[in-house]
N, CA, C, O and the ligand as a Tripos MOL2 file, in Angstrom:
@<TRIPOS>MOLECULE
protein
  225   223    57     0     0
PROTEIN
NO_CHARGES

@<TRIPOS>ATOM
      1 N         111.5770   82.3080   87.7250 N.3       1 MET1
      2 CA        110.8910   81.7920   88.8500 C.3       1 MET1
      3 C         109.4520   82.3270   88.8620 C.2       1 MET1
      4 O         109.1450   83.3810   88.3040 O.2       1 MET1
      5 N         108.5750   81.5370   89.5340 N.am      2 ILE2
      6 CA        107.1670   81.8670   89.5270 C.3       2 ILE2
      7 C         106.8380   82.5980   90.8480 C.2       2 ILE2
      8 O         107.1930   82.1460   91.9360 O.2       2 ILE2
      9 N         106.1400   83.7540   90.7030 N.am      3 ILE3
     10 CA        105.6290   84.4830   91.8080 C.3       3 ILE3
     11 C         104.1210   84.3210   91.8710 C.2       3 ILE3
     12 O         103.4290   84.4630   90.8630 O.2       3 ILE3
     13 N         103.6160   84.0220   93.0620 N.am      4 LYS4
     14 CA        102.1520   84.0220   93.2420 C.3       4 LYS4
     15 C         101.7280   85.2640   94.0310 C.2       4 LYS4
     16 O         102.2360   85.5520   95.1140 O.2       4 LYS4
     17 N         100.8150   85.9540   93.4610 N.am      5 CYS5
     18 CA        100.2300   87.1980   94.0200 C.3       5 CYS5
     19 C          99.4130   86.7900   95.2340 C.2       5 CYS5
     20 O          98.5430   85.9230   95.1440 O.2       5 CYS5
     21 N          99.6930   87.4130   96.3630 N.am      6 LEU6
     22 CA         98.8980   87.0750   97.5820 C.3       6 LEU6
     23 C          97.6080   87.7470   97.5520 C.2       6 LEU6
     24 O          96.6900   87.3290   98.2590 O.2       6 LEU6
     25 N          97.4560   88.8220   96.7400 N.am      7 GLU7
     26 CA         96.2270   89.6000   96.6970 C.3       7 GLU7
     27 C          95.1900   89.0480   95.7970 C.2       7 GLU7
     28 O          94.0380   88.9540   96.2190 O.2       7 GLU7
     29 N          95.5020   88.6610   94.5450 N.am      8 CYS8
     30 CA         94.4990   88.2040   93.5320 C.3       8 CYS8
     31 C          94.6820   86.7270   93.2430 C.2       8 CYS8
     32 O          93.7910   86.1240   92.6440 O.2       8 CYS8
     33 N          95.7990   86.1070   93.6400 N.am      9 GLY9
     34 CA         96.0050   84.6770   93.4120 C.3       9 GLY9
     35 C          96.6130   84.4550   91.9590 C.2       9 GLY9
     36 O          96.8090   83.3210   91.5230 O.2       9 GLY9
     37 N          96.8740   85.5040   91.3000 N.am     10 ASN10
     38 CA         97.5260   85.3470   89.9530 C.3      10 ASN10
     39 C          99.0200   84.8680   90.1590 C.2      10 ASN10
     40 O          99.6980   85.2290   91.1210 O.2      10 ASN10
     41 N          99.4640   84.0290   89.1760 N.am     11 THR11
     42 CA        100.8720   83.6940   89.1950 C.3      11 THR11
     43 C         101.5150   84.3480   87.9910 C.2      11 THR11
     44 O         100.9020   84.4540   86.9290 O.2      11 THR11
     45 N         102.7090   84.7720   88.1540 N.am     12 PHE12
     46 CA        103.4370   85.3700   87.0690 C.3      12 PHE12
     47 C         104.9080   85.1140   87.2490 C.2      12 PHE12
     48 O         105.3940   84.8760   88.3550 O.2      12 PHE12
     49 N         105.6410   85.1700   86.0750 N.am     13 LYS13
     50 CA        107.0350   84.7900   86.0790 C.3      13 LYS13
     51 C         107.9240   85.9470   85.9750 C.2      13 LYS13
     52 O         107.6810   86.8960   85.2310 O.2      13 LYS13
     53 N         109.0490   85.8550   86.7920 N.am     14 ILE14
     54 CA        110.1740   86.8490   86.6200 C.3      14 ILE14
     55 C         111.3730   86.1130   86.2610 C.2      14 ILE14
     56 O         111.5510   84.9640   86.6640 O.2      14 ILE14
     57 N         112.2120   86.7280   85.5130 N.am     15 GLU15
     58 CA        113.4940   86.0930   85.0610 C.3      15 GLU15
     59 C         114.4960   86.0040   86.1810 C.2      15 GLU15
     60 O         115.1790   84.9980   86.3710 O.2      15 GLU15
     61 N         114.5600   87.1420   86.9450 N.am     16 LYS16
     62 CA        115.4280   87.2530   88.0750 C.3      16 LYS16
     63 C         114.8900   88.2810   89.0680 C.2      16 LYS16
     64 O         114.0410   89.1090   88.7380 O.2      16 LYS16
     65 N         115.4190   88.1990   90.3190 N.am     17 VAL17
     66 CA        114.9800   89.2010   91.2720 C.3      17 VAL17
     67 C         115.6240   90.5110   91.0030 C.2      17 VAL17
     68 O         116.8520   90.5720   90.9430 O.2      17 VAL17
     69 N         114.8880   91.5580   90.8380 N.am     18 PRO18
     70 CA        115.5580   92.8820   90.5880 C.3      18 PRO18
     71 C         116.3730   93.3320   91.8250 C.2      18 PRO18
     72 O         116.1860   92.8680   92.9500 O.2      18 PRO18
     73 N         117.3210   94.3040   91.5110 N.am     19 ASN19
     74 CA        118.1700   94.7780   92.5750 C.3      19 ASN19
     75 C         117.4420   95.3820   93.7890 C.2      19 ASN19
     76 O         117.9110   95.3050   94.9250 O.2      19 ASN19
     77 N         116.3820   95.9320   93.5260 N.am     20 ASP20
     78 CA        115.5570   96.5630   94.6290 C.3      20 ASP20
     79 C         114.5830   95.5540   95.2260 C.2      20 ASP20
     80 O         113.8050   95.9350   96.1010 O.2      20 ASP20
     81 N         114.5790   94.2360   94.7880 N.am     21 ASN21
     82 CA        113.6890   93.2150   95.2670 C.3      21 ASN21
     83 C         112.2250   93.5000   95.0750 C.2      21 ASN21
     84 O         111.3730   92.8770   95.7080 O.2      21 ASN21
     85 N         111.9320   94.4330   94.2090 N.am     22 LEU22
     86 CA        110.4780   94.8490   94.0830 C.3      22 LEU22
     87 C         109.9310   94.3290   92.7880 C.2      22 LEU22
     88 O         110.4600   94.5450   91.6980 O.2      22 LEU22
     89 N         108.8050   93.6100   92.9820 N.am     23 VAL23
     90 CA        108.0870   93.1160   91.7960 C.3      23 VAL23
     91 C         106.6430   93.6450   91.9290 C.2      23 VAL23
     92 O         106.2080   93.9700   93.0340 O.2      23 VAL23
     93 N         105.8650   93.7340   90.7550 N.am     24 THR24
     94 CA        104.5500   94.1630   90.7740 C.3      24 THR24
     95 C         103.7100   93.1990   90.0540 C.2      24 THR24
     96 O         104.0630   92.8240   88.9360 O.2      24 THR24
     97 N         102.5820   92.7450   90.6180 N.am     25 CYS25
     98 CA        101.6660   91.8950   89.9750 C.3      25 CYS25
     99 C         101.1290   92.5820   88.7350 C.2      25 CYS25
    100 O         100.6840   93.7270   88.8060 O.2      25 CYS25
    101 N         101.1640   91.8930   87.5860 N.am     26 PRO26
    102 CA        100.6260   92.5830   86.3970 C.3      26 PRO26
    103 C          99.1290   92.7030   86.3410 C.2      26 PRO26
    104 O          98.5650   93.4580   85.5490 O.2      26 PRO26
    105 N          98.4940   91.9280   87.2150 N.am     27 VAL27
    106 CA         96.9690   91.9390   87.1890 C.3      27 VAL27
    107 C          96.4370   93.0160   88.0950 C.2      27 VAL27
    108 O          95.6890   93.8910   87.6600 O.2      27 VAL27
    109 N          96.8080   92.9610   89.3220 N.am     28 CYS28
    110 CA         96.2020   93.8860   90.3380 C.3      28 CYS28
    111 C          97.2240   94.9900   90.8000 C.2      28 CYS28
    112 O          96.8810   95.8460   91.6150 O.2      28 CYS28
    113 N          98.4970   94.9490   90.2570 N.am     29 GLU29
    114 CA         99.4050   95.9960   90.4920 C.3      29 GLU29
    115 C          99.8760   96.1630   91.8790 C.2      29 GLU29
    116 O         100.4040   97.2100   92.2550 O.2      29 GLU29
    117 N          99.6810   95.0970   92.6760 N.am     30 THR30
    118 CA        100.1810   95.0880   94.0660 C.3      30 THR30
    119 C         101.7220   94.9720   93.9900 C.2      30 THR30
    120 O         102.2760   94.2510   93.1600 O.2      30 THR30
    121 N         102.3630   95.6970   94.8740 N.am     31 ASP31
    122 CA        103.8730   95.5840   94.9010 C.3      31 ASP31
    123 C         104.3140   94.5690   95.9790 C.2      31 ASP31
    124 O         103.7510   94.4850   97.0700 O.2      31 ASP31
    125 N         105.2880   93.8560   95.6240 N.am     32 TYR32
    126 CA        105.8440   92.8370   96.5210 C.3      32 TYR32
    127 C         107.3070   93.0340   96.6880 C.2      32 TYR32
    128 O         107.9700   93.5550   95.7910 O.2      32 TYR32
    129 N         107.8570   92.6190   97.8570 N.am     33 SER33
    130 CA        109.2030   92.4720   98.0720 C.3      33 SER33
    131 C         109.5470   91.0830   97.9690 C.2      33 SER33
    132 O         108.9100   90.2740   98.6440 O.2      33 SER33
    133 N         110.5710   90.6590   97.1300 N.am     34 VAL34
    134 CA        110.8780   89.2370   96.9540 C.3      34 VAL34
    135 C         112.1740   88.9210   97.6980 C.2      34 VAL34
    136 O         113.1560   89.6640   97.6840 O.2      34 VAL34
    137 N         112.1000   87.7820   98.3340 N.am     35 GLN35
    138 CA        113.3020   87.2030   98.9060 C.3      35 GLN35
    139 C         113.4800   85.7810   98.4110 C.2      35 GLN35
    140 O         112.5000   85.0580   98.2340 O.2      35 GLN35
    141 N         114.7530   85.3620   98.1800 N.am     36 ILE36
    142 CA        114.9910   83.9430   97.8210 C.3      36 ILE36
    143 C         115.3730   83.2400   99.0530 C.2      36 ILE36
    144 O         116.3290   83.5910   99.7450 O.2      36 ILE36
    145 N         114.5220   82.1250   99.3460 N.am     37 GLU37
    146 CA        114.7880   81.2550  100.5310 C.3      37 GLU37
    147 C         114.8080   79.8070   99.9390 C.2      37 GLU37
    148 O         113.8740   79.3410   99.2870 O.2      37 GLU37
    149 N         115.9720   79.1370  100.2330 N.am     38 ASP38
    150 CA        116.1300   77.6950   99.7400 C.3      38 ASP38
    151 C         115.8070   77.5710   98.2780 C.2      38 ASP38
    152 O         115.1980   76.5940   97.8420 O.2      38 ASP38
    153 N         116.2290   78.5970   97.4970 N.am     39 GLY39
    154 CA        116.0550   78.4950   96.0510 C.3      39 GLY39
    155 C         114.6010   78.8270   95.5290 C.2      39 GLY39
    156 O         114.3270   78.7300   94.3330 O.2      39 GLY39
    157 N         113.7040   79.2150   96.4590 N.am     40 LYS40
    158 CA        112.3960   79.5480   96.0760 C.3      40 LYS40
    159 C         112.1990   81.0650   96.3520 C.2      40 LYS40
    160 O         112.7760   81.6560   97.2650 O.2      40 LYS40
    161 N         111.3270   81.6440   95.4770 N.am     41 ALA41
    162 CA        110.9700   83.0320   95.6660 C.3      41 ALA41
    163 C         109.9400   83.1080   96.7140 C.2      41 ALA41
    164 O         108.9470   82.3840   96.6550 O.2      41 ALA41
    165 N         110.1390   84.0110   97.7410 N.am     42 LYS42
    166 CA        109.1220   84.2200   98.7130 C.3      42 LYS42
    167 C         108.7420   85.6990   98.7050 C.2      42 LYS42
    168 O         109.6140   86.5650   98.7690 O.2      42 LYS42
    169 N         107.4640   85.9860   98.6280 N.am     43 VAL43
    170 CA        107.0060   87.3950   98.4870 C.3      43 VAL43
    171 C         106.3770   87.8660   99.8290 C.2      43 VAL43
    172 O         105.7310   87.0960  100.5410 O.2      43 VAL43
    173 N         106.5910   89.1290  100.1270 N.am     44 THR44
    174 CA        106.0090   89.7400  101.1950 C.3      44 THR44
    175 C         105.3960   91.0790  100.7020 C.2      44 THR44
    176 O         105.8960   91.6610   99.7390 O.2      44 THR44
    177 N         104.3590   91.5490  101.3310 N.am     45 ASP45
    178 CA        103.7820   92.8390  100.9280 C.3      45 ASP45
    179 C         104.8490   93.9800  101.0360 C.2      45 ASP45
    180 O         105.5170   94.1120  102.0610 O.2      45 ASP45
    181 N         104.9770   94.7310  100.0380 N.am     46 PHE46
    182 CA        105.9070   95.8280  100.0140 C.3      46 PHE46
    183 C         105.2420   96.9900  100.9180 C.2      46 PHE46
    184 O         104.0970   97.4010  100.7330 O.2      46 PHE46
    185 N         106.0450   97.4250  101.8380 N.am     47 VAL47
    186 CA        105.5880   98.5240  102.7370 C.3      47 VAL47
    187 C         106.3220   99.7600  102.3310 C.2      47 VAL47
    188 O         107.5500   99.8250  102.2670 O.2      47 VAL47
    189 N         105.4870  100.7510  102.0580 N.am     48 TYR48
    190 CA        106.1210  102.1430  101.8040 C.3      48 TYR48
    191 C         106.4890  102.7740  103.0280 C.2      48 TYR48
    192 O         105.6370  103.3030  103.7410 O.2      48 TYR48
    193 N         107.7830  102.7530  103.3410 N.am     49 GLU49
    194 CA        108.2560  103.2760  104.6660 C.3      49 GLU49
    195 C         108.2650  104.7250  104.8060 C.2      49 GLU49
    196 O         108.4560  105.2330  105.9110 O.2      49 GLU49
    197 N         108.0570  105.4790  103.6790 N.am     50 ASN50
    198 CA        108.0040  106.9210  103.7570 C.3      50 ASN50
    199 C         106.6210  107.4420  104.2020 C.2      50 ASN50
    200 O         106.4310  108.6470  104.3710 O.2      50 ASN50
    201 N         105.6680  106.5270  104.3860 N.am     51 GLU51
    202 CA        104.4620  106.9790  104.9850 C.3      51 GLU51
    203 C         104.4790  106.8190  106.4460 C.2      51 GLU51
    204 O         104.3230  105.7060  106.9480 O.2      51 GLU51
    205 N         104.6610  107.8780  107.1530 N.am     52 ASP52
    206 CA        104.8910  107.8970  108.5890 C.3      52 ASP52
    207 C         103.6880  108.3530  109.2900 C.2      52 ASP52
    208 O         103.2830  109.5140  109.2430 O.2      52 ASP52
    209 N         103.0680  107.2970  110.0130 N.am     53 PHE53
    210 CA        101.8180  107.7220  110.8180 C.3      53 PHE53
    211 C         102.2010  107.7800  112.3340 C.2      53 PHE53
    212 O         101.3390  107.5770  113.1890 O.2      53 PHE53
    213 N         103.4100  108.0400  112.6410 N.am     54 GLY54
    214 CA        103.9030  107.9390  113.9760 C.3      54 GLY54
    215 C         103.4400  108.9850  114.9290 C.2      54 GLY54
    216 O         103.4850  108.8150  116.1480 O.2      54 GLY54
    217 N         102.9580  110.1590  114.3150 N.am     55 GLU55
    218 CA        102.6300  111.2900  115.2230 C.3      55 GLU55
    219 C         101.0600  111.5190  115.1820 C.2      55 GLU55
    220 O         100.5830  112.5120  114.6340 O.2      55 GLU55
    221 N         100.3460  110.6200  115.7460 N.am     56 LEU56
    222 CA         98.8800  110.8450  115.8180 C.3      56 LEU56
    223 C          98.4260  111.4620  117.0250 C.2      56 LEU56
    224 O          97.2280  111.6940  117.1870 O.2      56 LEU56
    225 ZN         97.6470   90.3340   91.9140 Zn       57 ZN57
@<TRIPOS>BOND
     1     1     2 1
     2     2     3 1
     3     3     4 2
     4     3     5 am
     5     5     6 1
     6     6     7 1
     7     7     8 2
     8     7     9 am
     9     9    10 1
    10    10    11 1
    11    11    12 2
    12    11    13 am
    13    13    14 1
    14    14    15 1
    15    15    16 2
    16    15    17 am
    17    17    18 1
    18    18    19 1
    19    19    20 2
    20    19    21 am
    21    21    22 1
    22    22    23 1
    23    23    24 2
    24    23    25 am
    25    25    26 1
    26    26    27 1
    27    27    28 2
    28    27    29 am
    29    29    30 1
    30    30    31 1
    31    31    32 2
    32    31    33 am
    33    33    34 1
    34    34    35 1
    35    35    36 2
    36    35    37 am
    37    37    38 1
    38    38    39 1
    39    39    40 2
    40    39    41 am
    41    41    42 1
    42    42    43 1
    43    43    44 2
    44    43    45 am
    45    45    46 1
    46    46    47 1
    47    47    48 2
    48    47    49 am
    49    49    50 1
    50    50    51 1
    51    51    52 2
    52    51    53 am
    53    53    54 1
    54    54    55 1
    55    55    56 2
    56    55    57 am
    57    57    58 1
    58    58    59 1
    59    59    60 2
    60    59    61 am
    61    61    62 1
    62    62    63 1
    63    63    64 2
    64    63    65 am
    65    65    66 1
    66    66    67 1
    67    67    68 2
    68    67    69 am
    69    69    70 1
    70    70    71 1
    71    71    72 2
    72    71    73 am
    73    73    74 1
    74    74    75 1
    75    75    76 2
    76    75    77 am
    77    77    78 1
    78    78    79 1
    79    79    80 2
    80    79    81 am
    81    81    82 1
    82    82    83 1
    83    83    84 2
    84    83    85 am
    85    85    86 1
    86    86    87 1
    87    87    88 2
    88    87    89 am
    89    89    90 1
    90    90    91 1
    91    91    92 2
    92    91    93 am
    93    93    94 1
    94    94    95 1
    95    95    96 2
    96    95    97 am
    97    97    98 1
    98    98    99 1
    99    99   100 2
   100    99   101 am
   101   101   102 1
   102   102   103 1
   103   103   104 2
   104   103   105 am
   105   105   106 1
   106   106   107 1
   107   107   108 2
   108   107   109 am
   109   109   110 1
   110   110   111 1
   111   111   112 2
   112   111   113 am
   113   113   114 1
   114   114   115 1
   115   115   116 2
   116   115   117 am
   117   117   118 1
   118   118   119 1
   119   119   120 2
   120   119   121 am
   121   121   122 1
   122   122   123 1
   123   123   124 2
   124   123   125 am
   125   125   126 1
   126   126   127 1
   127   127   128 2
   128   127   129 am
   129   129   130 1
   130   130   131 1
   131   131   132 2
   132   131   133 am
   133   133   134 1
   134   134   135 1
   135   135   136 2
   136   135   137 am
   137   137   138 1
   138   138   139 1
   139   139   140 2
   140   139   141 am
   141   141   142 1
   142   142   143 1
   143   143   144 2
   144   143   145 am
   145   145   146 1
   146   146   147 1
   147   147   148 2
   148   147   149 am
   149   149   150 1
   150   150   151 1
   151   151   152 2
   152   151   153 am
   153   153   154 1
   154   154   155 1
   155   155   156 2
   156   155   157 am
   157   157   158 1
   158   158   159 1
   159   159   160 2
   160   159   161 am
   161   161   162 1
   162   162   163 1
   163   163   164 2
   164   163   165 am
   165   165   166 1
   166   166   167 1
   167   167   168 2
   168   167   169 am
   169   169   170 1
   170   170   171 1
   171   171   172 2
   172   171   173 am
   173   173   174 1
   174   174   175 1
   175   175   176 2
   176   175   177 am
   177   177   178 1
   178   178   179 1
   179   179   180 2
   180   179   181 am
   181   181   182 1
   182   182   183 1
   183   183   184 2
   184   183   185 am
   185   185   186 1
   186   186   187 1
   187   187   188 2
   188   187   189 am
   189   189   190 1
   190   190   191 1
   191   191   192 2
   192   191   193 am
   193   193   194 1
   194   194   195 1
   195   195   196 2
   196   195   197 am
   197   197   198 1
   198   198   199 1
   199   199   200 2
   200   199   201 am
   201   201   202 1
   202   202   203 1
   203   203   204 2
   204   203   205 am
   205   205   206 1
   206   206   207 1
   207   207   208 2
   208   207   209 am
   209   209   210 1
   210   210   211 1
   211   211   212 2
   212   211   213 am
   213   213   214 1
   214   214   215 1
   215   215   216 2
   216   215   217 am
   217   217   218 1
   218   218   219 1
   219   219   220 2
   220   219   221 am
   221   221   222 1
   222   222   223 1
   223   223   224 2
@<TRIPOS>SUBSTRUCTURE
     1 MET1         2 RESIDUE 1 A MET
     2 ILE2         6 RESIDUE 1 A ILE
     3 ILE3        10 RESIDUE 1 A ILE
     4 LYS4        14 RESIDUE 1 A LYS
     5 CYS5        18 RESIDUE 1 A CYS
     6 LEU6        22 RESIDUE 1 A LEU
     7 GLU7        26 RESIDUE 1 A GLU
     8 CYS8        30 RESIDUE 1 A CYS
     9 GLY9        34 RESIDUE 1 A GLY
    10 ASN10       38 RESIDUE 1 A ASN
    11 THR11       42 RESIDUE 1 A THR
    12 PHE12       46 RESIDUE 1 A PHE
    13 LYS13       50 RESIDUE 1 A LYS
    14 ILE14       54 RESIDUE 1 A ILE
    15 GLU15       58 RESIDUE 1 A GLU
    16 LYS16       62 RESIDUE 1 A LYS
    17 VAL17       66 RESIDUE 1 A VAL
    18 PRO18       70 RESIDUE 1 A PRO
    19 ASN19       74 RESIDUE 1 A ASN
    20 ASP20       78 RESIDUE 1 A ASP
    21 ASN21       82 RESIDUE 1 A ASN
    22 LEU22       86 RESIDUE 1 A LEU
    23 VAL23       90 RESIDUE 1 A VAL
    24 THR24       94 RESIDUE 1 A THR
    25 CYS25       98 RESIDUE 1 A CYS
    26 PRO26      102 RESIDUE 1 A PRO
    27 VAL27      106 RESIDUE 1 A VAL
    28 CYS28      110 RESIDUE 1 A CYS
    29 GLU29      114 RESIDUE 1 A GLU
    30 THR30      118 RESIDUE 1 A THR
    31 ASP31      122 RESIDUE 1 A ASP
    32 TYR32      126 RESIDUE 1 A TYR
    33 SER33      130 RESIDUE 1 A SER
    34 VAL34      134 RESIDUE 1 A VAL
    35 GLN35      138 RESIDUE 1 A GLN
    36 ILE36      142 RESIDUE 1 A ILE
    37 GLU37      146 RESIDUE 1 A GLU
    38 ASP38      150 RESIDUE 1 A ASP
    39 GLY39      154 RESIDUE 1 A GLY
    40 LYS40      158 RESIDUE 1 A LYS
    41 ALA41      162 RESIDUE 1 A ALA
    42 LYS42      166 RESIDUE 1 A LYS
    43 VAL43      170 RESIDUE 1 A VAL
    44 THR44      174 RESIDUE 1 A THR
    45 ASP45      178 RESIDUE 1 A ASP
    46 PHE46      182 RESIDUE 1 A PHE
    47 VAL47      186 RESIDUE 1 A VAL
    48 TYR48      190 RESIDUE 1 A TYR
    49 GLU49      194 RESIDUE 1 A GLU
    50 ASN50      198 RESIDUE 1 A ASN
    51 GLU51      202 RESIDUE 1 A GLU
    52 ASP52      206 RESIDUE 1 A ASP
    53 PHE53      210 RESIDUE 1 A PHE
    54 GLY54      214 RESIDUE 1 A GLY
    55 GLU55      218 RESIDUE 1 A GLU
    56 LEU56      222 RESIDUE 1 A LEU
    57 ZN57       225 GROUP 0 **** ****
């Protein structure tokens, strides 16, 4: 399936969605979380949840 990078507009192909749903754009190295919706790959920005800014 084809993934379109939201950051740089590059398109790249993945054979299948990895177990952790994590893909990386080969051009700008932005990480994305992939979900399959209606047979199409949908990407959202991957959020690193271990960065906790809750105590400001
Ligand atoms: Zn990119």
